[in-house]
Backbone as a ProteinNet text record, in pm:
[ID]
protein_1_A
[PRIMARY]
MRGKAYYAIGDADLAKTHFREALKLDPEHKGCKEAHKLLRKVLKLRGKASDALKNGKWELAIDNLRELVESDPSHIPNVLPAFCDLSKAFSQLSRFDEAQQEAENAIRIQESSPLGHLQLGKILMAKEKYEEAIRSFKV
[TERTIARY]
82.2	0	88	193.6	283	352.5	392	457.2	366.5	241	145.1	125.3	125.1	109	229.2	349.3	468.4	472.6	429	423	324.4	210.8	106.5	154.3	240.6	289.1	417.5	465.9	580.6	715.2	719.9	847.4	880.4	940.5	965.9	1065.6	1165.3	1266.3	1207.3	1127.7	1064.5	961.1	890.3	793.4	864.7	974.5	1052.3	1100.5	1149.4	1196	1083.4	966.4	853.8	803.8	799.6	757.2	853.7	982.8	1082.3	1069.9	1051.4	1035.1	909.9	801.9	677.4	694.6	766.4	786.5	880.9	967.9	1051.7	965.4	863.7	775.5	672.8	624.6	525.6	556.1	645.3	689.4	579.3	469.1	362	241.9	256.4	146.3	116.7	-1.9	-37.5	-35	-97.7	-104.5	32.2	113.2	246.4	335.8	324.9	403.8	368.3	238.6	194.3	239.5	226.6	267.4	418.3	494.4	640.7	682.2	614.1	643.3	614.6	502	468.4	572.1	611.9	711.5	843.7	886.6	1011.4	1000	885.8	865	870.4	803.3	800.9	941.4	1015.4	1151.3	1243	1226.7	1308.1	1278.7	1151.2	1113.1	1156.5	1142.5	1185.2	1336.3	1411.5	1556.2	1595.8	1531.4	1560.5	1527.1	1413	1371.3	1467.3	1507.7	1600.8	1734.5	1785.7	1911.6	1898.1	1785.8	1764.2	1756.2	1690.4	1680.9	1818.8	1897.2	2031.1	2121.4	2101.9	2187.8	2132.1	2019.6	1962.4	1897.2	1857.7	1788.9	1638.6	1588.2	1452	1345.7	1360.3	1258.8	1252.4	1369.2	1373.4	1309.9	1338.5	1278.6	1126.2	1077.5	933.1	869.5	931.4	877.5	871.7	981	985	886.8	874.7	782.5	637.1	606.1	467.7	436.2	533.2	512	497	573.1	562.9	423.2	371.7	236.9	132.9	148.4	52.2	58.9	175.4	189.4	104.5	89.4	6.4	-44.4	-145.3	-190.2	-251.3	-288.4	-350	-248.4	-122.4	-20.5	43.3	-10	30.1	179.4	242.2	385	474.1	428.1	504.4	453.4	324.2	263.4	288.9	280.3	299.3	439.1	547.6	679.8	699.7	634.4	647	588.3	473.1	415	505	563.8	655.6	778.6	831.2	947.2	911.3	791.2	745	740.1	690.7	683.1	822	918	1056.1	1113.7	1090.3	1143.9	1084.2	952.7	890.1	941.3	965.3	1019.6	1156.4	1238.4	1372.1	1366.5	1259.4	1240.4	1163.9	1137.3	1061	920.3	863.5	726	642.9	623.9	568.7	421.5	344.2	203	190.2	269.7	268	324.4	428.2	486.8	383.9	307.7	204.5	97.5	58.4	-43.2	2.1	128.2	178.5	186.4	227.9	230.8	88.8	-7	-146.2	-198.7	-151.7	-188.5	-139	-16.6	38	-45.8	-85.6	-166.5	-305.3	-358.5	-489.8	-487.9	-376.9	-365.4	-357.7	-275.5	-259.5	-255.1	-365.5	-382.1	-272.5	-225.6	-125.4	17.6	36.1	168.4	262.5	362.9	455.9	536	568.2	642.6	563.2	436.2	351.2	335.8	311.9	295.2	425.1	536.6	666.4	694.7	672.2	696.8	602.8	476.7	380.7	423.3	468.4	514.8	632.4	725.9	842.4	800.3	705.8	658.4	586.8	502.8	432	529	636.5	740.1	801.6	829.5	888.3	791.8	662.4	560.4	526.5	596.6	579.2	439	383.2	254.7	285.6	336.8	394.1	293.1	175.7	76.1	26.9	4.8	-36.2	74.8	198.6	313.1	319.9	298.5	301.7	193.3	73.6	-35	4.2	69.8	111.6	217.5	311.7	418	362.2	256.2	200.8	125.6	78.6	0	86.2
-118.3	0	126.8	124.6	240.2	258.3	149.1	156.5	223.7	186.4	247.6	395.7	429.5	569.8	652.2	599.9	672.5	683	578.6	583	690.2	697.8	794	938.9	966.5	1103.8	1128.9	1026.2	1044.4	1015	952.4	917.2	772.4	752.6	618.4	541.6	608.4	538.3	476.3	553.7	499.1	392.5	411.9	311	179.1	188.2	69	-3.1	74	16.1	-57.4	3.9	-59.6	-182.7	-176.9	-295.5	-411.1	-382.4	-488.9	-549.5	-464.1	-514.5	-602.5	-558.4	-636.1	-769.5	-767.8	-892	-987.7	-936.9	-1025.3	-1103.5	-1037.5	-1101.4	-1193.1	-1153.4	-1233.8	-1226.8	-1313.7	-1307.3	-1330.4	-1386	-1416.3	-1322.3	-1211.9	-1117.3	-1055	-1084.6	-1045.4	-893.1	-819.3	-673.6	-608.7	-655.5	-598.9	-633.1	-755.9	-795.8	-711.6	-689.3	-609.7	-463.8	-408.5	-268.8	-253.4	-348.9	-343.8	-358.7	-444.5	-462.6	-334	-269.3	-143.3	-36.6	-27.8	70.8	47.3	-77.2	-107.7	-67.6	-94.2	-58.1	93	165.2	311.2	367.8	317.2	366.4	336.1	218.8	182.2	273.8	297.4	384.9	528.3	574	710.2	725.2	624.8	628	627.1	541.7	536.3	668.3	724.8	851.7	963.5	966	1068.9	1059	938.1	918	961.3	925.6	962.4	1114.4	1181.1	1326.9	1391	1339.5	1393.7	1376.1	1266	1234.7	1283	1354.3	1409.4	1306.4	1193.2	1088.9	1110.6	1207	1256.5	1152.1	1077	976.2	866.4	823	722.2	776.3	900.6	963	966.6	1003.4	1009.6	872.2	769.1	633.9	592.6	616.9	579.4	660.6	788.6	873.3	835.4	802.3	759.2	628.6	537.4	410.9	435.7	531.5	567.7	619.1	707.1	761.3	650.4	560.2	451.2	349.8	335	234.5	268.7	396.5	437.7	579.8	594.9	728.6	813.9	754.8	833.3	882.6	845.1	880.7	1014.7	1120.8	1257.4	1284.6	1235.9	1265.1	1213.9	1115.8	1068.6	1128.2	1139.7	1180.9	1328.5	1413.6	1557.2	1589	1541.7	1568.6	1498	1383	1311	1393.3	1454.8	1540.1	1659.5	1718.3	1831.3	1786	1668.6	1616.3	1577.9	1525.3	1496.3	1624.4	1728.5	1857.4	1907	1893.4	1934.8	1853.6	1723.2	1637.2	1673.2	1693.4	1732.8	1868.8	1958.4	2090.3	2076.4	1988.8	1968.6	1912.5	1843.1	1787.2	1884.4	2003.6	2107.8	2061.7	1978.3	1932.8	2009.4	2137.6	2228.8	2205.2	2156.7	2130.1	2017.2	1911.4	1800.9	1845.8	1929.3	1981.6	2063.6	2144.7	2226.4	2137.2	2032.1	1940.5	1876.5	1834.8	1771.3	1871.2	1994.6	2097.5	2125.2	2127.4	2148.4	2029.9	1909	1792	1809.3	1858.1	1881.2	1983.8	2089.4	2193.6	2140	2054.1	1995.8	1910.5	1841.3	1757.3	1842.3	1948.1	2036.4	2179.5	2248.6	2383.7	2479.1	2462.6	2554.5	2507	2415.8	2359.5	2463.4	2508.4	2604.7	2544.2	2415.2	2349.5	2348.1	2315.9	2311.1	2447.3	2549.7	2684.8	2737.9	2709.1	2752.6	2686.5	2556.7	2484.8	2533.1	2555.5	2605.7	2743	2827.9	2960.1	2952.9	2863.8	2847.8	2801.4	2710.6	2658.5	2767.9	2843.1	2951.6	3057.7	3080.8	3173.1	3118.3	2988.8	2927.5	2934.4	2929.9	2938.5	3082.7	3176.6	3320.7	3368.6	3307.2	3350.2	3419.1	3539.7	3608.4	3647.5	3694	3734.8	3615.6	3502.9	3381.9	3333.7	3345.9	3305.2	3389	3517.6	3606.2	3565.9	3534.4	3490.6	3361.8	3271.5	3146.5	3170.8	3259.3	3290.2	3358.8	3435.9	3510	3421.2	3307.5	3219.3	3158.3
0	0	0	80.5	83.5	-50.5	-111.9	-242.2	-343.8	-343.5	-435.8	-404.4	-276.8	-238.1	-284.2	-262.9	-308.1	-459.8	-527.9	-674	-719.7	-651.6	-688.8	-676	-578	-562	-640.2	-708.7	-796.9	-735.7	-618.5	-555.8	-589.3	-705	-756.6	-671.5	-617.5	-537.7	-411.7	-338.7	-218.6	-254.5	-362.8	-405.8	-435.9	-506.3	-540.3	-414.5	-317.9	-191.7	-120.5	-112.1	-43	-117.6	-250.5	-325.8	-303.2	-303.7	-281.7	-142.4	-42.7	93.7	104.1	44.3	48.9	-23.7	-135.7	-210.5	-138.7	-52.8	29.1	127	180.1	277.7	211.5	94.6	23	-127	-174.8	-314.4	-417.8	-377	-471.8	-460.2	-389.6	-375.4	-511.7	-563.6	-699.7	-720.3	-633.6	-647.8	-641.5	-550.1	-532.9	-652.5	-702.2	-819	-940.6	-961.7	-1076.6	-1064.7	-945.5	-924.8	-941.7	-890.3	-903.1	-1049.5	-1121.2	-1263.8	-1342.1	-1311.8	-1377.4	-1344.7	-1219.7	-1179.2	-1253.1	-1260.7	-1333.3	-1479.4	-1541	-1681.6	-1699.7	-1610.9	-1617.9	-1601.2	-1503.3	-1479.8	-1598.1	-1656	-1772	-1890.2	-1917.8	-2028.8	-2004.4	-1880.1	-1846.4	-1867.5	-1827.3	-1846.3	-1993	-2071	-2215	-2282.9	-2247.5	-2307.4	-2269.6	-2145.5	-2098.8	-2172.3	-2187.3	-2260.4	-2406.1	-2467.5	-2607.5	-2623	-2530.3	-2536.5	-2519.9	-2426.6	-2403	-2524.4	-2596.5	-2711	-2844.4	-2840	-2962.1	-3052.9	-2997.5	-3074.4	-3057	-3132.3	-3110.3	-3139.9	-3248.7	-3283.6	-3177.1	-3129.4	-3023.8	-2896	-2864.5	-2746	-2759.3	-2876.2	-2899	-2878.6	-2933.7	-2918.1	-2771.1	-2698.7	-2556.8	-2473.8	-2502.5	-2426.7	-2453.3	-2576.2	-2606.3	-2534.3	-2532.5	-2461.8	-2311.2	-2258.9	-2117.8	-2085.3	-2168.9	-2147.3	-2155.8	-2251.3	-2268.2	-2154.4	-2090.8	-1985.5	-1862.7	-1832.5	-1719.7	-1745.1	-1830.7	-1872.6	-1762.4	-1650.5	-1543.6	-1440.2	-1455.2	-1356.4	-1391.9	-1335.8	-1369.9	-1347.6	-1239	-1222.3	-1335.8	-1411.1	-1527.8	-1657.9	-1670.1	-1795.9	-1826.5	-1725	-1746.7	-1802.5	-1738.9	-1798	-1931.9	-1949.5	-2076.1	-2191.1	-2168.7	-2272.6	-2303.4	-2200.4	-2223	-2301.4	-2266.8	-2339.4	-2482.7	-2501.8	-2637.9	-2719.8	-2658	-2725.8	-2765	-2675	-2704.7	-2820.7	-2818.6	-2923.9	-3059.8	-3063.6	-3189.4	-3236	-3142.1	-3177.9	-3242.7	-3188.1	-3243.5	-3385.3	-3415.7	-3550.4	-3640.6	-3589.8	-3661.4	-3697.8	-3615	-3631.2	-3527.4	-3556.3	-3457.8	-3426.1	-3522.1	-3493.3	-3390.6	-3407.6	-3311.6	-3176.9	-3181.6	-3057.9	-2981.2	-3053.1	-2989.2	-2927.2	-2997.6	-2945.4	-2814.2	-2807.4	-2686	-2570.6	-2598.8	-2494.2	-2444.2	-2533.9	-2494.3	-2413.5	-2444.6	-2363.9	-2220.7	-2205.4	-2071.3	-1996.5	-2064.4	-2000.9	-1967.9	-2053.2	-2028.2	-1900.5	-1876.9	-1757.4	-1632	-1639.1	-1523.7	-1575.3	-1559.5	-1614.7	-1569.5	-1447.6	-1393.8	-1418.4	-1512.3	-1538.6	-1600.6	-1524.9	-1583.2	-1698.3	-1686.8	-1795	-1924.7	-1914.5	-2033.2	-2098.3	-2017.1	-2071.7	-2130.1	-2065.5	-2116.3	-2251.2	-2258.1	-2383.2	-2493.3	-2460.3	-2559.2	-2609.4	-2518.5	-2558.9	-2654.7	-2627.5	-2715.1	-2854.7	-2858.7	-2987.2	-3065	-2995.9	-3062.6	-3114	-3042.7	-3091.1	-3219.8	-3222.2	-3341.1	-3460	-3429.8	-3535	-3569.2	-3505.3	-3525.7	-3487.6	-3386.3	-3329.9	-3196.6	-3207	-3092.6	-2985.6	-3025.6	-2927.1	-2845.4	-2913	-2842	-2749.5	-2794.5	-2712.6	-2585.4	-2598.5	-2481.5	-2382.4	-2433.1	-2344.7	-2270.5	-2342.1	-2279.9	-2173.3	-2201.7	-2105.5	-1980.6	-1996	-1882.4	-1784.7	-1829.9	-1742.5	-1640.9
[MASK]
+++++++++++++++++++++++++++++++++++++++++++++++++++++++++++++++++++++++++++++++++++++++++++++++++++++++++++++++++++++++++++++++++++++++++++

């Protein structure tokens, strides 16, 4: 239960620790095994996406980030940064319409997301929509 709570608030390290401890006591606990498996998948995808972004492998980053979002679409601590990173990757590929869509997805999830508004503003600047960009930056 604690592992799931830590996962829900976005503390993957503590969640992982609690899942491992629980699995030591009951290795066949179905709920704990499934949650630990999901956490490992999310961490693996997040790591791959981060490496791809750092190395400028935009298409690989996009694939990993989309898979990350699909693995647990309701988990805001993972999905929100994933949408922002998707937007950055699309921007680097000069696919500004897709980049704008991903930034808007981030804002849709959390209206007050500074990352989403900042990324949207940057994209709108690249698209030469300056007034809209200013509105996005002001939020």
